[in-house]
N, C-alpha and C positions, 0 to 999 in steps of 0.2 A: 838589467835592473840593478839599482844600487840599494843596498839594504840600509834601512833607517833604524832609529832607536827602538821602534815598536816591534821589530822583527828579530832583534838580537836574541840569541839563545834558542831559536827554533831550529829543528832539523831541516835540512834543505828539501828533503822529499815532502815533508808536511807543509812547509812554506809554499812550495810550487803547487802542491795539490790545492791549496786554498786560493792561489793567485793566478792560476792558469786553467785552461780547459782540460788538461791532461789528468788521467787517473794516477794514483800513486804507483800502481804496478808499471804503467807506461813510463812514468818518471824514473823509476828504478832502472828500467831497461835503457832509457836515454842516458842516464848517468854512466852505466856500464859501457855504453858505446861512445862515450865522450861527446854526446850531443849537449850535455850540460857541463859547463865549466865554471869555476869560481876563481876570479882573478887570473884567468887564462890557464888554470891548472885543473887536472882531473881530481875529483873528490869522491868520497863514498856517500851513499844515501844517508848515512848517519851523521854527515858533516853538520856541525853546529855553526849557524851564521853569526858573523861578527859585524859590527858597525862598519859601513863603507865597503863591504864586500861587493864585488861586481859579478853578478850572476849572468852568464851568457847562455841562452837557450837557442839551439838550432833545431829545425824540424827533423824528426825521426820518422822514416818510412819503413814500416815492417814489410816483409815479403808478402804477407796476406793483403796489405793495402795496395800492392801493385797489381795483383791478379784481378 
């Protein structure tokens, strides 16, 4: 996802909560496990989005999802 002018200044966890099917708590776990990267780099859940940031999201499978 490329961030546009309407999403500048939002926290990444809030933005993804609004634009994906994931809950904010799952998003925070995904960030911790590097399933969510910005411009190819690890960020914190409190990261503030900038114009043209490239947000990469890969699927996160919890151990409970496997059972």
